[in-house]
N, C-alpha and C positions, 0 to 999 in steps of 0.2 A: 678479527672484526666480528662483532655479534650480529644477530639476525636483523635487528632494527637498523643498524648502520649499513648493513648490506642492502636492504630494500631501499634505503635512502640513496645509496650510490647507483643502484640499478634504475631507479625511477626518477628521482629528482623532482623538485617542485612540491615537496611534502611540507605540510604545515602541522601545527598542533592547536588544540583548543578544546572548548567544551562542546560536546555533542548536542546539547540542547539548542544550539544555534541552527542545527540541521534537521530538527524534528518539529512537526506541526504543533505538538502539545508543549514544547519548550522544556523538556527535561532530558537529563543524560549528563554523565560526568565527563571527565577529561580523557582525551585520546591524543597521544603524541605522534600519531601517524595518520594524517588526513590528506587525501589527495583528491583534487577535483579533476575529473575526466571531462574534457570539453568536446571530445569526439569519440567515435567507436574505436579508433586507433589508440587513443589514450586509455580507454577502458580495457582493451585487450592487453596493453602494455602493463597496466596496473595489476591485473589479475596474474599475468605470467611472472611479473617481478615478485609479487607476494609469494607465489608458489616456489620460485627459485630460492628465495630467502628463507622459506619455511615459516612464514608469518601467516597467521589466520587473517581472513579478510571478510568484510561485509560491504555490500553495495547499498547505498542510500539514494533513493530517488527524491521524492518530495518529503520523505520523512513522516508519512502518515502510516498508521497501523503498526508503528514500531515504538517500543519503549526501551531506551538504553538505561542500564543500571546507573545508580548514583556513582558507582566506582568507575564508570566509564567502560572503555573497550580496549583490551590489551592486544591490539592488532592493527591492521590497516583498514581504515574507514574510507571507502571509495565513494565520493559524491558524484553521482552520475548526471552530467549535463550534456550528454550526446543527444541532440534533439532535432536532427534533420527529418523533414517530412516530404516525401515525394508522392504526388497524387496523379494517377492516370485517370482523368475524367471519363475517357471513352470506355475503358474496360471496367472501371470501378475499383481497380487495385490500388492499395495504399501501402507504401513501404515507409515504416516509421522507426526511428531509433528509439532505444529503450528509455532514454532520459527525457524524452519529450513529454510535455504536459498532456494528460488525457483530455482536458477541456480544450486546449489549443487544437489537438487533433480533431475533435468533434467540430469545432467552429470552422476550421479550414476545409474539412470534408463537406460540411453543409454549404459553404461558399462555392465549392466546386460542383454542387449538384448531386452529392452522394449522401446516402441516408443509412441508418441502422443503429447508430450509437447514441442517438439523441437522449434516450432514457438515462444514460450514464452521465449526462452533463451535470456538473456541480460536484462530482467526486474528485477531490483534490489529489489525485494520484499521478504518478508517472506511468507511462505505458508499460514499462517493465514490471513495476509493482502491481499494476492492474492485472497483468497476465499471471503473475505468481499467485495472487489471491483469487484469481478468476472473479474480479469485481463485477457486481451486477446490481440492478435496481429495476423495479417494476416488471419483473419477469424476463429481463434482458441481461445477458452476460457477455463479456467481451469474447469469450471462447466461441460464441456463436458465429463470429466473423473471421476467425483466424484461419488462414490458409497454411502458413508455415512460420516458424520462428527460428532465427539464427542464434545459436547458443555456443559458448565456449565451455567445453567440458574439462574434467580433471586432468586429462592427458594433454591439455592445451590444444586439442583438436577442435576445429570449428565445424559444427554440423548444422544442417537444416532439418528441423524437427516438425513433423506433422502434429496436428492437435492431439492425436491419440497418445503421443509420447508423454504428454503432461498429465494424463490421467485426471482430467478436469472433473471436479465435483462442485458441490455448493460451497462457495468461498474457499476453494482449495485446489491445489495442483500438487504434483510430486515434488515441487520445489518449495512449497510452503512448509515452514517449521523445520527446514533442513538444519541438522546439527553438525554437519561437516564443517571443518575449518577452511576447506577450499571448495565451496559449492559451485555448481554450474552457474554461469552468468548469462542472462539474456542480452544480446547485442542489438537485435532489431526484429521487427515482425512484419509480415505481409498480411494485410487484411483484405477481405473482399466485401465491398459495400454495394448497395443498390442505388439506382438512379431515382431521383425524386426532385421535384421543383424546390429551389432554394427557399422560397417563401413558405412552403408547407413544412419543410424541416425546421426552419427558423421558428415557426409557431410552436412546434413541439419542444424545441430547446427552451423557449420562454415559459411554456407550460410546466416543464419539469423544474426549471429554475424557481418558479413561483412556489411550487410544491415544497422544495427544500427550504425556501425562505420561511414558509409557514410552519414547518415541522422540525427543522434542525437548527441548532445554535450556531449559525454561520457567523464568521467574523470574530470568533473567540478561539482561544488556544485549546484545541481538542485533537484527538487521534481518530475521529470518526466513530462508527459504531463499535462498542466494546465487545459485545457478544454476538455470535451467530444465532439466528432463529432456530430453536430446537427442532422445528418441523423440517428444516432444511430447504426452505423456499422463501422467496420474497413476497409471495402472494398471501395477503392477510385480509382479504376483503370480507369473507363471511364470518358469522359469529363463532363458528367452530374454529376457524383458522386463527382468529385473534388471540385465542388462549395459547397458541403455539408461537406467538411473537415474543421475542425477548423483551421488547419495549413494553408490551402490555403486562407481562409477568412482573417486570421490575416496577412498573408504575403501581401495580396492585399491591405490592408489598411496601409501598412508601419510600422507594429508593430516591425519589426526587428530593427528599430531605436529608439524604446521606452526605456526609462530608468527612474527610480525613485531612487535617492540615489545610493546605490551600487547594486540595483536590476535591471537587464537589460534582455531584451528579446534576446534569442540566435540568432546570425547571421546565424546559421546552420539550425534552425528550429524555426518558429515563434510561436509555441505552447509550447515552453519551456522557463522558466525563470532561469537565472543564478545569483547566489550570487557572485559578483565580489570580495568579501573579507569581507566587513563590513556591509552588508545589514541588516536591521531590518525586523522583521515580518511585521511591518506597511508599510515599503517600498514595500514589495512584494505584500501585499494586495492592496495597492494604484495602483501598476502597473497592477495587475489583473483587477481592475475596469477600468483603462485607456484602456486596451486591449479590454475588453467587450464593453465599450462605443463606441470605434471606429468602431467595427463591427456592432453594433446596428445602428449607424448613417448612415452607408453606405448601409447595407443590410436588416435592420429591422429584424435581427436575434439576439436573446438573447442567448449567450453562457453560458453553465452551467459547473461549475468547476468539475474536477475529484478530485482535492485536497480538503482536509477537514480542516477547521479551528478549533482549539482546545484551551481551556483556556478562560480567560476573556478578551474579546475585547472591553469592555466598551459600 
């Protein structure tokens, strides 16, 4: 029995298909081992089964910030739909499973009279993905609110990790860009939020939603921001700061006119790439390199991706 047959026997419920169905930008080749985890128990079973069979695996949340190669992924793609949220309104503690939508978490917290995450509303990430990249906006990051995170590590041991374990930085943690075939997997997180009137928090959500509608190409096939800001911060209010914004640098080199195949830079924001319909993963990666090269040529600044490339890129 080969490894793939073994993982099918251990796990069950495995499907096959194109990974573009599971990514927000709509690219990615074929994978013959796709498993949808509907609970934390499913997620743990998928991880341990892949390890027992000796099969590489990757967990996909909402499929943002990841670009799978056109050749697909030769391993187990675990689609994380473990999404329970438990809110203690009195203490402000929130326990959330890693496959839950970040936007749903924010709305349910606001409804319970809890505040802190409103600035992140509109980021189309799962909670697990948000923690891995330490997602943030408007000077707020998710790591600001983490009390502990439950993680299954390579020995199949489940541990509760304090924020310091992740070594959080600007748009990064120790789990970002992991090259391991069997990386640690986030199961759930406990967040600590503050009490606030629901109507006040709801007004903040509306404010940040309006800002995103004005500045970002919502409703289109994208993977979010392509590059991190070279200054390592979200704050770009002053004239000096704007020169260190990836969006400003890309706009100033004419990136909004760049296109490779059906991958094009957004006319609304120069740090976003849109799939116009039939873009390939290679189109997107080539466009990323074109954008980076233009900024290097003019400013001698090397932009670093927020997005992550997965699969076999040859």
